[in-house]
Residue, then its C-alpha position, 0 to 999 in steps of 0.5 A: m788357309t785363311n778364314p774370309k769370315p771374321t771369327k769371335s773370341a769362344a769365351p763364354v758369356a752368360g746372358a749374351p744377347l741372341t745373334s741377329k746375323v750369321e756368326t762364326r766362332q772358333i772353339s778355344p782349347d779348354e772348350a774341346g771335347l764339349r758336347v754341341d748342345r752344352w756349347f750352346k747352352r754355355h754361350f746361349p743360355e736362353l736358347p731353348h733346347g727344342r729350338l736348338e734341336k730344330l736348328l741342328r736338325t735342319g743344318q743351320v748350325r755347322v761345325s768346320g762346314a759340317r752338319v752336326k747333332a747335339a751329342d756330337r763333340l767339339a774339337s779345338g780350333a773348330e769353327v762354329r756356324i751360328p744362324p741369326l737366333g733373334p727373339a724367340p717365336e711367340r708361344t701360342a696357348p695350347r689348344v683346349p679341346p671343347a668341353i663335352d656337355p654333361e648330358e652327353a658325357a653321361a650317355l657315353r659313360e652308360t653306353k660303355r657301362l652297358m657294353k662292358l656288361g655284355l649287352a652289346e646287342q641290346v645296345a645296338q638294338r637301342m641304337t637302331v631304334e634311335f637312328q630311326a627315330f632321328g631319320e623320322r624327325l629329319q623328315s619332318p616339316e619342321a626340319h625341312e624348314a631348318f634346313a631350307a632356312f640354313m641354306a638360305r642363310r635366314a632365320p627359321d620361321f617355325s610359327q607355321f607349325d605351332 
């Protein structure tokens, strides 16, 4: 059987550049029995393991035309399809959650402390009182002005309430 795709030697090349096109490499007899992930680590040491796992999971890496997993063993003479690897995608900084206002954090800690003391009913009563007070504030003329200004996309005019 003839192979229509050109194959390259499978000799390990440390620090080899990542590929920019699809390649097919043949497994040499001394590499037989090697795990797929370790073979990639030998030939493409700069390829992160997580990225290799994604290439394997999506079926972009194939051995003798079949999908493989990282733990699968390679046979002598098998052909490994290597997709374009190119440069690694840019990593973005991890998303940092916004800091909690110290007063809010203190209120949270106090609520937890009271709940642990078995004062859940007192906490619930206090929350009800605060909820009612907040509702009353929402009905104030100042709140109506703030909401109207927000909806009209203008600055609120609180001078009329001084």
